[in-house]
PDB file of N, CA, C and O in Angstrom, chain B, residues numbered from 101:
ATOM      1  N   MET B 101     -15.360  30.576-186.465  1.00  0.00           N
ATOM      2  CA  MET B 101     -16.638  29.763-185.683  1.00  0.00           C
ATOM      3  C   MET B 101     -17.733  30.903-186.237  1.00  0.00           C
ATOM      4  O   MET B 101     -18.960  30.831-186.316  1.00  0.00           O
ATOM      5  N   ARG B 102     -16.835  31.956-186.579  1.00  0.00           N
ATOM      6  CA  ARG B 102     -17.907  33.629-186.922  1.00  0.00           C
ATOM      7  C   ARG B 102     -18.287  32.468-188.729  1.00  0.00           C
ATOM      8  O   ARG B 102     -19.396  32.067-189.081  1.00  0.00           O
ATOM      9  N   ARG B 103     -17.679  32.367-189.064  1.00  0.00           N
ATOM     10  CA  ARG B 103     -17.532  32.971-190.432  1.00  0.00           C
ATOM     11  C   ARG B 103     -18.368  31.287-190.713  1.00  0.00           C
ATOM     12  O   ARG B 103     -19.201  31.025-191.580  1.00  0.00           O
ATOM     13  N   ARG B 104     -17.962  30.634-189.967  1.00  0.00           N
ATOM     14  CA  ARG B 104     -19.122  28.921-190.319  1.00  0.00           C
ATOM     15  C   ARG B 104     -20.391  29.240-189.887  1.00  0.00           C
ATOM     16  O   ARG B 104     -21.021  28.902-190.889  1.00  0.00           O
ATOM     17  N   LYS B 105     -21.217  29.651-189.108  1.00  0.00           N
ATOM     18  CA  LYS B 105     -22.490  30.320-188.770  1.00  0.00           C
ATOM     19  C   LYS B 105     -23.051  31.447-189.734  1.00  0.00           C
ATOM     20  O   LYS B 105     -24.273  31.538-189.850  1.00  0.00           O
ATOM     21  N   THR B 106     -22.021  32.519-190.599  1.00  0.00           N
ATOM     22  CA  THR B 106     -22.646  33.238-190.996  1.00  0.00           C
ATOM     23  C   THR B 106     -22.778  32.487-192.320  1.00  0.00           C
ATOM     24  O   THR B 106     -23.753  32.845-192.981  1.00  0.00           O
ATOM     25  N   GLY B 107     -22.318  31.903-192.648  1.00  0.00           N
ATOM     26  CA  GLY B 107     -22.606  30.519-194.042  1.00  0.00           C
ATOM     27  C   GLY B 107     -23.871  29.847-193.922  1.00  0.00           C
ATOM     28  O   GLY B 107     -24.868  29.989-194.630  1.00  0.00           O
ATOM     29  N   THR B 108     -23.627  28.800-192.541  1.00  0.00           N
ATOM     30  CA  THR B 108     -24.973  28.621-193.130  1.00  0.00           C
ATOM     31  C   THR B 108     -26.052  29.089-192.336  1.00  0.00           C
ATOM     32  O   THR B 108     -26.944  28.282-192.073  1.00  0.00           O
ATOM     33  N   VAL B 109     -26.103  29.866-192.050  1.00  0.00           N
ATOM     34  CA  VAL B 109     -27.393  31.224-191.334  1.00  0.00           C
ATOM     35  C   VAL B 109     -27.359  31.605-192.797  1.00  0.00           C
ATOM     36  O   VAL B 109     -28.188  31.009-193.486  1.00  0.00           O
ATOM     37  N   SER B 110     -26.736  32.295-193.293  1.00  0.00           N
ATOM     38  CA  SER B 110     -26.652  32.808-195.443  1.00  0.00           C
ATOM     39  C   SER B 110     -27.448  31.018-196.171  1.00  0.00           C
ATOM     40  O   SER B 110     -28.524  30.627-196.622  1.00  0.00           O
ATOM     41  N   LEU B 111     -27.052  30.857-196.085  1.00  0.00           N
ATOM     42  CA  LEU B 111     -27.631  29.195-196.495  1.00  0.00           C
ATOM     43  C   LEU B 111     -28.236  28.648-196.419  1.00  0.00           C
ATOM     44  O   LEU B 111     -28.806  28.270-197.443  1.00  0.00           O
ATOM     45  N   GLY B 112     -28.488  28.323-195.596  1.00  0.00           N
ATOM     46  CA  GLY B 112     -29.620  27.848-194.598  1.00  0.00           C
ATOM     47  C   GLY B 112     -29.122  25.857-194.686  1.00  0.00           C
ATOM     48  O   GLY B 112     -29.896  24.931-194.443  1.00  0.00           O
ATOM     49  N   ILE B 113     -27.631  25.734-195.103  1.00  0.00           N
ATOM     50  CA  ILE B 113     -27.157  24.320-194.554  1.00  0.00           C
ATOM     51  C   ILE B 113     -26.034  24.755-193.880  1.00  0.00           C
ATOM     52  O   ILE B 113     -25.673  25.931-193.833  1.00  0.00           O
ATOM     53  N   ALA B 114     -25.389  23.671-193.274  1.00  0.00           N
ATOM     54  CA  ALA B 114     -24.221  23.450-192.867  1.00  0.00           C
ATOM     55  C   ALA B 114     -23.114  23.206-193.875  1.00  0.00           C
ATOM     56  O   ALA B 114     -23.320  23.037-195.076  1.00  0.00           O
ATOM     57  N   PRO B 115     -21.698  23.202-193.181  1.00  0.00           N
ATOM     58  CA  PRO B 115     -20.656  23.392-194.292  1.00  0.00           C
ATOM     59  C   PRO B 115     -20.654  21.651-194.182  1.00  0.00           C
ATOM     60  O   PRO B 115     -21.019  21.043-193.175  1.00  0.00           O
ATOM     61  N   TYR B 116     -20.294  21.181-195.105  1.00  0.00           N
ATOM     62  CA  TYR B 116     -19.814  20.097-195.957  1.00  0.00           C
ATOM     63  C   TYR B 116     -17.873  19.715-195.255  1.00  0.00           C
ATOM     64  O   TYR B 116     -17.489  18.545-195.222  1.00  0.00           O
ATOM     65  N   LEU B 117     -17.219  20.522-194.928  1.00  0.00           N
ATOM     66  CA  LEU B 117     -15.572  20.232-194.850  1.00  0.00           C
ATOM     67  C   LEU B 117     -15.401  21.735-194.048  1.00  0.00           C
ATOM     68  O   LEU B 117     -15.761  22.846-194.439  1.00  0.00           O
ATOM     69  N   ASN B 118     -14.786  21.387-192.908  1.00  0.00           N
ATOM     70  CA  ASN B 118     -14.204  22.599-192.460  1.00  0.00           C
ATOM     71  C   ASN B 118     -12.948  22.306-191.730  1.00  0.00           C
ATOM     72  O   ASN B 118     -12.564  21.352-191.053  1.00  0.00           O
ATOM     73  N   PHE B 119     -12.443  23.418-192.083  1.00  0.00           N
ATOM     74  CA  PHE B 119     -10.415  23.687-191.473  1.00  0.00           C
ATOM     75  C   PHE B 119     -11.094  24.674-190.861  1.00  0.00           C
ATOM     76  O   PHE B 119     -12.240  25.123-190.857  1.00  0.00           O
ATOM     77  N   PRO B 120      -9.777  24.941-190.208  1.00  0.00           N
ATOM     78  CA  PRO B 120      -9.557  26.757-189.493  1.00  0.00           C
ATOM     79  C   PRO B 120      -9.507  27.225-190.567  1.00  0.00           C
ATOM     80  O   PRO B 120      -8.829  26.695-191.446  1.00  0.00           O
ATOM     81  N   GLY B 121     -10.236  28.376-190.780  1.00  0.00           N
ATOM     82  CA  GLY B 121      -9.924  29.447-191.797  1.00  0.00           C
ATOM     83  C   GLY B 121     -10.561  29.312-192.768  1.00  0.00           C
ATOM     84  O   GLY B 121     -10.372  30.231-193.564  1.00  0.00           O
ATOM     85  N   TYR B 122     -11.689  28.106-193.295  1.00  0.00           N
ATOM     86  CA  TYR B 122     -11.795  27.315-194.181  1.00  0.00           C
ATOM     87  C   TYR B 122     -13.210  26.754-194.353  1.00  0.00           C
ATOM     88  O   TYR B 122     -13.282  25.809-193.567  1.00  0.00           O
ATOM     89  N   SER B 123     -14.227  26.872-194.929  1.00  0.00           N
ATOM     90  CA  SER B 123     -15.762  25.962-194.685  1.00  0.00           C
ATOM     91  C   SER B 123     -16.172  25.420-195.867  1.00  0.00           C
ATOM     92  O   SER B 123     -15.074  25.727-196.330  1.00  0.00           O
ATOM     93  N   GLU B 124     -16.510  25.100-196.437  1.00  0.00           N
ATOM     94  CA  GLU B 124     -16.672  24.475-198.215  1.00  0.00           C
ATOM     95  C   GLU B 124     -18.860  23.668-197.793  1.00  0.00           C
ATOM     96  O   GLU B 124     -19.436  23.035-196.909  1.00  0.00           O
ATOM     97  N   PHE B 125     -19.095  24.130-198.757  1.00  0.00           N
ATOM     98  CA  PHE B 125     -20.420  23.983-198.325  1.00  0.00           C
ATOM     99  C   PHE B 125     -20.731  23.322-200.047  1.00  0.00           C
ATOM    100  O   PHE B 125     -19.964  23.458-201.000  1.00  0.00           O
ATOM    101  N   ARG B 126     -21.820  22.739-200.052  1.00  0.00           N
ATOM    102  CA  ARG B 126     -22.209  21.630-201.630  1.00  0.00           C
ATOM    103  C   ARG B 126     -23.485  22.661-201.757  1.00  0.00           C
ATOM    104  O   ARG B 126     -24.170  22.687-200.734  1.00  0.00           O
ATOM    105  N   ILE B 127     -23.784  23.238-202.476  1.00  0.00           N
ATOM    106  CA  ILE B 127     -25.126  24.267-203.155  1.00  0.00           C
ATOM    107  C   ILE B 127     -25.969  23.303-204.487  1.00  0.00           C
ATOM    108  O   ILE B 127     -25.391  22.640-205.348  1.00  0.00           O
ATOM    109  N   GLY B 128     -27.413  23.470-204.330  1.00  0.00           N
ATOM    110  CA  GLY B 128     -27.659  23.466-205.043  1.00  0.00           C
ATOM    111  C   GLY B 128     -27.914  21.992-206.203  1.00  0.00           C
ATOM    112  O   GLY B 128     -26.926  21.290-206.422  1.00  0.00           O
ATOM    113  N   ASP B 129     -28.971  21.707-206.731  1.00  0.00           N
ATOM    114  CA  ASP B 129     -28.830  20.734-207.660  1.00  0.00           C
ATOM    115  C   ASP B 129     -28.159  19.518-207.873  1.00  0.00           C
ATOM    116  O   ASP B 129     -28.417  18.316-207.817  1.00  0.00           O
ATOM    117  N   TYR B 130     -27.131  20.309-208.156  1.00  0.00           N
ATOM    118  CA  TYR B 130     -25.775  19.423-208.987  1.00  0.00           C
ATOM    119  C   TYR B 130     -24.574  19.581-207.971  1.00  0.00           C
ATOM    120  O   TYR B 130     -23.559  19.004-208.362  1.00  0.00           O
ATOM    121  N   GLN B 131     -24.456  20.227-206.763  1.00  0.00           N
ATOM    122  CA  GLN B 131     -24.083  19.977-205.746  1.00  0.00           C
ATOM    123  C   GLN B 131     -22.862  20.856-205.935  1.00  0.00           C
ATOM    124  O   GLN B 131     -21.790  20.413-205.523  1.00  0.00           O
ATOM    125  N   HIS B 132     -22.904  22.218-206.593  1.00  0.00           N
ATOM    126  CA  HIS B 132     -21.721  22.997-206.791  1.00  0.00           C
ATOM    127  C   HIS B 132     -20.941  23.035-205.863  1.00  0.00           C
ATOM    128  O   HIS B 132     -21.575  23.007-204.808  1.00  0.00           O
ATOM    129  N   GLU B 133     -19.853  23.085-205.703  1.00  0.00           N
ATOM    130  CA  GLU B 133     -19.125  23.708-204.491  1.00  0.00           C
ATOM    131  C   GLU B 133     -18.918  24.912-203.427  1.00  0.00           C
ATOM    132  O   GLU B 133     -19.817  24.617-202.641  1.00  0.00           O
ATOM    133  N   LEU B 134     -18.500  25.721-203.054  1.00  0.00           N
ATOM    134  CA  LEU B 134     -18.355  27.172-202.697  1.00  0.00           C
ATOM    135  C   LEU B 134     -17.772  27.521-201.134  1.00  0.00           C
ATOM    136  O   LEU B 134     -18.426  27.612-200.095  1.00  0.00           O
ATOM    137  N   GLY B 135     -16.322  27.684-201.341  1.00  0.00           N
ATOM    138  CA  GLY B 135     -15.677  27.141-199.993  1.00  0.00           C
ATOM    139  C   GLY B 135     -15.520  29.110-200.369  1.00  0.00           C
ATOM    140  O   GLY B 135     -15.488  29.761-201.413  1.00  0.00           O
ATOM    141  N   LEU B 136     -15.455  29.496-198.781  1.00  0.00           N
ATOM    142  CA  LEU B 136     -15.054  30.424-197.844  1.00  0.00           C
ATOM    143  C   LEU B 136     -13.554  30.430-197.379  1.00  0.00           C
ATOM    144  O   LEU B 136     -12.750  29.548-197.078  1.00  0.00           O
ATOM    145  N   ILE B 137     -13.526  31.581-197.438  1.00  0.00           N
ATOM    146  CA  ILE B 137     -11.708  31.244-196.512  1.00  0.00           C
ATOM    147  C   ILE B 137     -11.621  32.531-195.988  1.00  0.00           C
ATOM    148  O   ILE B 137     -11.728  33.521-196.712  1.00  0.00           O
ATOM    149  N   ASP B 138     -11.434  32.597-194.778  1.00  0.00           N
ATOM    150  CA  ASP B 138     -10.749  33.906-193.373  1.00  0.00           C
ATOM    151  C   ASP B 138      -9.439  34.408-194.395  1.00  0.00           C
ATOM    152  O   ASP B 138      -8.531  33.690-194.813  1.00  0.00           O
ATOM    153  N   SER B 139      -9.633  35.750-194.628  1.00  0.00           N
ATOM    154  CA  SER B 139      -9.073  36.646-195.024  1.00  0.00           C
ATOM    155  C   SER B 139      -7.751  36.660-194.489  1.00  0.00           C
ATOM    156  O   SER B 139      -6.786  37.028-195.160  1.00  0.00           O
ATOM    157  N   ARG B 140      -7.644  36.157-192.953  1.00  0.00           N
ATOM    158  CA  ARG B 140      -5.898  35.662-192.611  1.00  0.00           C
ATOM    159  C   ARG B 140      -5.180  35.120-193.696  1.00  0.00           C
ATOM    160  O   ARG B 140      -4.140  35.649-194.086  1.00  0.00           O
ATOM    161  N   PHE B 141      -5.847  33.692-194.426  1.00  0.00           N
ATOM    162  CA  PHE B 141      -4.867  32.930-194.966  1.00  0.00           C
ATOM    163  C   PHE B 141      -4.879  33.105-196.172  1.00  0.00           C
ATOM    164  O   PHE B 141      -4.831  32.114-196.901  1.00  0.00           O
ATOM    165  N   ALA B 142      -4.928  34.076-196.586  1.00  0.00           N
ATOM    166  CA  ALA B 142      -5.367  34.695-197.930  1.00  0.00           C
ATOM    167  C   ALA B 142      -4.379  34.539-198.756  1.00  0.00           C
ATOM    168  O   ALA B 142      -4.039  33.499-198.192  1.00  0.00           O
ATOM    169  N   PRO B 143      -3.565  34.645-199.639  1.00  0.00           N
ATOM    170  CA  PRO B 143      -2.031  34.374-200.169  1.00  0.00           C
ATOM    171  C   PRO B 143      -2.026  36.858-200.102  1.00  0.00           C
ATOM    172  O   PRO B 143      -2.863  37.758-200.169  1.00  0.00           O
ATOM    173  N   VAL B 144      -0.372  36.711-199.925  1.00  0.00           N
ATOM    174  CA  VAL B 144       0.445  37.973-199.710  1.00  0.00           C
ATOM    175  C   VAL B 144       0.644  38.277-200.930  1.00  0.00           C
ATOM    176  O   VAL B 144       1.613  37.806-201.525  1.00  0.00           O
ATOM    177  N   VAL B 145      -0.257  39.145-201.548  1.00  0.00           N
ATOM    178  CA  VAL B 145       0.021  39.486-203.060  1.00  0.00           C
ATOM    179  C   VAL B 145       1.342  41.083-203.003  1.00  0.00           C
ATOM    180  O   VAL B 145       1.417  41.944-202.127  1.00  0.00           O
ATOM    181  N   PRO B 146       2.011  40.969-204.019  1.00  0.00           N
ATOM    182  CA  PRO B 146       3.116  41.908-203.851  1.00  0.00           C
ATOM    183  C   PRO B 146       2.217  43.412-204.396  1.00  0.00           C
ATOM    184  O   PRO B 146       1.190  43.216-205.045  1.00  0.00           O
ATOM    185  N   ALA B 147       2.581  44.651-204.150  1.00  0.00           N
ATOM    186  CA  ALA B 147       1.779  46.022-203.883  1.00  0.00           C
ATOM    187  C   ALA B 147       2.961  46.338-205.583  1.00  0.00           C
ATOM    188  O   ALA B 147       4.161  46.209-205.825  1.00  0.00           O
ATOM    189  N   PRO B 148       1.674  46.807-206.413  1.00  0.00           N
ATOM    190  CA  PRO B 148       2.304  47.089-208.058  1.00  0.00           C
ATOM    191  C   PRO B 148       2.954  47.851-207.459  1.00  0.00           C
ATOM    192  O   PRO B 148       2.782  48.275-206.316  1.00  0.00           O
ATOM    193  N   SER B 149       4.362  48.252-208.767  1.00  0.00           N
ATOM    194  CA  SER B 149       5.040  49.024-208.964  1.00  0.00           C
ATOM    195  C   SER B 149       4.611  50.340-209.108  1.00  0.00           C
ATOM    196  O   SER B 149       3.533  50.446-209.691  1.00  0.00           O
ATOM    197  N   PRO B 150       5.343  51.770-208.608  1.00  0.00           N
ATOM    198  CA  PRO B 150       4.898  53.129-209.217  1.00  0.00           C
ATOM    199  C   PRO B 150       4.796  52.750-210.243  1.00  0.00           C
ATOM    200  O   PRO B 150       5.039  51.615-210.655  1.00  0.00           O
ATOM    201  N   PRO B 151       4.408  53.678-210.818  1.00  0.00           N
ATOM    202  CA  PRO B 151       4.143  54.730-212.558  1.00  0.00           C
ATOM    203  C   PRO B 151       5.337  54.690-212.745  1.00  0.00           C
ATOM    204  O   PRO B 151       5.869  53.873-213.497  1.00  0.00           O
ATOM    205  N   GLU B 152       6.061  55.735-211.965  1.00  0.00           N
ATOM    206  CA  GLU B 152       7.284  56.143-211.873  1.00  0.00           C
ATOM    207  C   GLU B 152       8.299  54.876-212.518  1.00  0.00           C
ATOM    208  O   GLU B 152       8.977  55.037-213.532  1.00  0.00           O
ATOM    209  N   GLN B 153       8.256  53.556-211.694  1.00  0.00           N
ATOM    210  CA  GLN B 153       8.940  52.863-211.620  1.00  0.00           C
ATOM    211  C   GLN B 153       8.819  52.141-213.630  1.00  0.00           C
ATOM    212  O   GLN B 153       9.620  52.052-214.560  1.00  0.00           O
ATOM    213  N   LEU B 154       7.404  51.806-213.426  1.00  0.00           N
ATOM    214  CA  LEU B 154       6.894  51.424-214.578  1.00  0.00           C
ATOM    215  C   LEU B 154       7.629  51.889-215.876  1.00  0.00           C
ATOM    216  O   LEU B 154       8.036  51.177-216.793  1.00  0.00           O
ATOM    217  N   LEU B 155       7.713  53.401-215.729  1.00  0.00           N
ATOM    218  CA  LEU B 155       7.995  54.558-216.811  1.00  0.00           C
ATOM    219  C   LEU B 155       9.702  54.028-217.357  1.00  0.00           C
ATOM    220  O   LEU B 155      10.195  53.729-218.445  1.00  0.00           O
ATOM    221  N   THR B 156      10.182  54.114-216.009  1.00  0.00           N
ATOM    222  CA  THR B 156      11.771  54.392-216.484  1.00  0.00           C
ATOM    223  C   THR B 156      12.125  52.995-216.419  1.00  0.00           C
ATOM    224  O   THR B 156      13.334  52.875-216.222  1.00  0.00           O
ATOM    225  N   GLY B 157      11.347  51.592-216.537  1.00  0.00           N
ATOM    226  CA  GLY B 157      11.875  50.504-216.813  1.00  0.00           C
ATOM    227  C   GLY B 157      11.522  50.333-218.833  1.00  0.00           C
ATOM    228  O   GLY B 157      12.049  49.824-219.822  1.00  0.00           O
ATOM    229  N   MET B 158      10.633  50.925-218.566  1.00  0.00           N
ATOM    230  CA  MET B 158      10.218  50.728-220.447  1.00  0.00           C
ATOM    231  C   MET B 158      11.743  51.220-220.783  1.00  0.00           C
ATOM    232  O   MET B 158      12.820  50.681-221.039  1.00  0.00           O
ATOM    233  N   TRP B 159      11.178  52.684-220.621  1.00  0.00           N
ATOM    234  CA  TRP B 159      12.045  53.694-220.857  1.00  0.00           C
ATOM    235  C   TRP B 159      14.120  53.228-221.129  1.00  0.00           C
ATOM    236  O   TRP B 159      15.124  53.806-221.545  1.00  0.00           O
ATOM    237  N   THR B 160      13.851  52.245-220.723  1.00  0.00           N
ATOM    238  CA  THR B 160      15.086  51.349-219.860  1.00  0.00           C
ATOM    239  C   THR B 160      15.243  50.046-221.013  1.00  0.00           C
ATOM    240  O   THR B 160      16.348  49.523-221.152  1.00  0.00           O
ATOM    241  N   MET B 161      14.363  49.695-221.611  1.00  0.00           N
ATOM    242  CA  MET B 161      14.105  48.506-222.088  1.00  0.00           C
ATOM    243  C   MET B 161      13.943  49.432-223.871  1.00  0.00           C
ATOM    244  O   MET B 161      14.221  48.931-224.960  1.00  0.00           O
ATOM    245  N   TYR B 162      13.699  50.093-223.748  1.00  0.00           N
ATOM    246  CA  TYR B 162      13.451  50.699-225.473  1.00  0.00           C
ATOM    247  C   TYR B 162      14.154  51.848-225.903  1.00  0.00           C
ATOM    248  O   TYR B 162      13.909  52.410-226.970  1.00  0.00           O
ATOM    249  N   LYS B 163      15.529  52.425-224.629  1.00  0.00           N
ATOM    250  CA  LYS B 163      16.448  53.189-225.339  1.00  0.00           C
ATOM    251  C   LYS B 163      17.436  52.569-226.526  1.00  0.00           C
ATOM    252  O   LYS B 163      17.258  52.860-227.709  1.00  0.00           O
ATOM    253  N   PRO B 164      18.263  51.877-226.175  1.00  0.00           N
ATOM    254  CA  PRO B 164      18.476  50.924-227.099  1.00  0.00           C
ATOM    255  C   PRO B 164      17.964  51.037-228.501  1.00  0.00           C
ATOM    256  O   PRO B 164      18.431  51.640-229.468  1.00  0.00           O
ATOM    257  N   LEU B 165      16.889  50.307-228.371  1.00  0.00           N
ATOM    258  CA  LEU B 165      15.944  49.820-229.670  1.00  0.00           C
ATOM    259  C   LEU B 165      15.294  51.348-230.885  1.00  0.00           C
ATOM    260  O   LEU B 165      14.765  51.280-231.994  1.00  0.00           O
ATOM    261  N   LEU B 166      15.753  52.903-229.788  1.00  0.00           N
ATOM    262  CA  LEU B 166      15.229  53.565-230.421  1.00  0.00           C
ATOM    263  C   LEU B 166      16.188  54.935-230.491  1.00  0.00           C
ATOM    264  O   LEU B 166      15.885  56.119-230.637  1.00  0.00           O
ATOM    265  N   SER B 167      17.974  53.998-230.259  1.00  0.00           N
ATOM    266  CA  SER B 167      19.050  54.586-230.403  1.00  0.00           C
ATOM    267  C   SER B 167      20.033  54.197-232.141  1.00  0.00           C
ATOM    268  O   SER B 167      21.040  54.504-232.779  1.00  0.00           O
ATOM    269  N   ASN B 168      18.534  53.129-232.173  1.00  0.00           N
ATOM    270  CA  ASN B 168      19.765  52.149-233.692  1.00  0.00           C
ATOM    271  C   ASN B 168      19.363  53.610-234.772  1.00  0.00           C
ATOM    272  O   ASN B 168      19.815  53.675-235.915  1.00  0.00           O
TER     273      ASN B 168
END
């Protein structure tokens, strides 16, 4: 609810599409779409591996190539 009010106040228009956690607005002369998603519905991205794991993986991969 708060997101919808924020978009309406900021843009001066009401959303044309509304779902829980998502609102979509049409903006401008060409009716471009602007979608706002609640962060609770955003995809979970795995944390990047630590640099040590990356270097260990690279060394494991290149070690056979360097030994020849």
